[in-house]
Every structure is written in structure tokens, then in C-alpha cells.
C-alpha positions, 0 to 999 in steps of 0.5 A, spaced: 500 499 500 502 507 498 503 511 504 498 516 505 502 521 502 504 518 495 499 518 490 497 513 485 499 512 478 494 509 473 497 503 473 496 501 481 490 496 482 488 500 487 486 506 482 479 505 479 479 506 471 471 507 470 471 513 476 477 517 473 474 517 467 467 519 469 470 525 473 474 527 466 467 527 462 464 532 468 470 536 467 470 537 461 464 541 461 466 548 461 465 556 461 468 555 452 463 548 452 457 548 456 453 543 452 456 538 447 455 533 443 458 525 445 462 527 439 465 533 441 465 530 449 469 522 446 474 528 442 475 533 449 477 527 452 481 523 448 475 517 449 472 513 443 465 514 442 462 508 445 466 508 452 463 516 452 457 515 451 457 509 457 460 515 462 454 520 459 449 515 459 451 513 466 452 520 469 445 522 466 441 516 469 445 520 476 442 526 474 450 529 474 447 530 466 441 533 462 442 530 455 437 535 451 436 531 443 443 531 441 447 535 447 449 534 453 450 538 459 451 539 467 445 539 470 444 543 478 446 536 482 454 537 479 453 542 484 454 538 490 460 535 488 463 543 489 459 544 494 462 539 498 470 541 497 467 549 500 462 546 505 467 540 508 472 546 509 469 549 514 475 556 513 471 558 508 466 563 511 472 568 514 475 568 509 469 570 505 470 575 511 475 577 509 476 578 501 470 583 502 473 587 508 479 588 503 474 589 496 470 594 501 477 599 503 480 598 497 474 597 491 477 591 488 476 585 487 479 580 492 479 573 491 482 566 494 485 560 491 489 553 491 495 549 486 491 543 483 494 541 477 498 546 473 493 551 475 489 555 480 483 554 482 478 560 485 475 556 492 473 563 495 471 571 491 468 577 493 468 581 486 468 588 484 463 592 480 468 594 475 470 587 471 476 586 470 478 581 465 476 578 458 473 572 462 468 571 468 470 569 475 467 565 480 469 560 485 470 554 480 474 558 476 481 555 473 487 559 470 495 557 468 498 558 475 503 560 472 500 567 469 496 568 475 499 572 481 496 567 486 499 561 482 506 563 483 506 565 490 503 557 490 508 555 487 514 559 490 511 554 497 513 548 492 519 544 494 524 544 489 524 537 486 516 540 485 517 547 481 522 542 477 517 537 477 512 543 474 517 547 470 519 541 466 513 539 464 509 546 463 507 548 457 508 556 456 504 561 452 504 569 450 499 571 453 500 579 452 506 582 449 508 582 457 506 575 458 514 571 461 515 566 457 522 563 458 523 557 463 529 559 467 526 567 468 520 564 471 524 561 477 528 566 478 520 569 478 519 564 484 524 565 487 524 572 489 515 570 491 518 566 496 524 570 498 519 577 498 513 573 501 508 576 496 508 577 487 505 583 484 504 580 477 503 585 471 498 584 465 502 576 463 495 574 461 490 579 460 492 585 458 490 591 463 490 586 469 494 587 475 495 584 481 498 581 488 497 575 491 499 573 498 501 566 501 495 564 507 497 560 513 493 556 518 494 557 525 499 551 524 503 553 520 499 550 513 499 553 507 492 553 505 491 558 499 494 564 497 490 571 497 490 577 492 486 583 489 487 585 482 486 591 479 486 595 472 493 596 471 490 603 469 487 605 475 491 602 480 499 603 480 504 599 482 507 602 487 499 601 490 499 595 489 506 595 494 506 600 499 497 600 501 494 593 498 500 589 501 500 591 508 493 590 508 494 583 505 499 581 510 494 584 516 488 580 514 493 573 512 495 574 519 489 574 522 486 568 518 493 565 521 490 565 528 482 564 526 484 558 521 485 551 524 
């Protein structure tokens, strides 16, 4: 049996391939593909049509997927999967209150994210009235860790071996003219973020988006995620982020560390 910190591989006898494939089908539905035909699901997951059909019909029978003519989409019951995570993490209410306080004080959006593979998943968010990105951000949104301030903060907290593995497999994409695409430069960036304890990211994912993030720890010193404030580059300077917003984020992180066990 593997140790509790050791992940199974698909070749392990305890690995349930059917469960993994079913979850893969659920995750295939996203903002860009909210409704798909059988062929589209098969293509997106890399499954053959017969296999994709079995999983879709099973999920339909369980109430997680709805079928409309030739198309499939997630049913409201699928929300229970995300709610199970949120409800099992009692810190969410505490985090949400602090994020809302940040938004009230700054007039800017504030979020908390966790590292999931090579992406950051938003688990709490306080949105300002103005929209900053070309996509809509909400709880459950996933963004590339390399191109978000929260992502770089979380990547900076990985062990050297974990960072090396990430850098070896990640593909760096030029999202804007400011995007960092050199892996050695990203490695240097992560080292600097670790040393200074925060990350300012300036328009690397979306033009006009500037953000600041710091790590958040619980009362035992365990990393629980990263919190950020995201702004418009034309409205908020980097100096404002580091001189005014950073002390506020650090104060909130210190409060979180005393309130989350």
C-alpha cells in the first residue's frame, strides 16, 4: 500500500480507472464548452465514442448530466461536488469575510485560490463592481498558475523537487506582450516571490490586469492558499499595490492565521 502522502499512478491496482474517467467527463464541461454532443465529449476527453457514451449515460442516470436532443450539459446536481469541498472546509466563511473587507477598503476584487495541478482554482471571491478580465471570474474558475499572482505565490511554496517537476512539464504561453515565456526567468521569479513573500503580476495573463498576492497559512503554519487583490493597471499603480495594499493583505493573512485551525 502506498503511504498517505504518495499518490497512486494509473498502473496501480488500487486505481479506479472508471471513476477517473467519469470525473474527466464532468470536468470536460466548462465556460467554453457548456453543452456538447457525444462526439465533442469524446474528442475533448480523448475517449472513443462508445466509452464516452457509457459515462455520459451513467452520469445522466445519476442526475449529474442533462440530455437535450443530441447534446449534453451538466445538471444542477453537479454543484453538490463543489459544495462538498466548500462545506468540508470550515475556513471559507472566515476567508470570505476578510476578502469582502479588502474589497470594501480598496474598491477592488479580492480572491483566494489553491493550487490544483498546474492551475489555480478560485475557492472564495469578493468581486468589485467593475470587471477586470475578458472572462468572468467566480468560485471554481481555473487559471494557469504561471500567469497569476496567486499561482506564483503557491508555486513558490513548493519544494525544490516539486518546482523542478512543474517547470519541466509546463508549457509557457504568451497571453500578452508582457507574458514571461522563459522557464529560467520563471524559476528566478518564483525564487524572488518566495524571498519577498508576495507577488505582483503586471498584465501577463490579460492586458490591463495587475494583481498582488500573498500566501495564507492556518494556525499551524500550514499553507491553505493564496489571497490576492486584482486591479486595473490604468487605475492602480504598482507602488500603490506594494505601499498601500500589501500591508492590508498581510494584516488579513495574519488574522486568518489566528482564526483558521
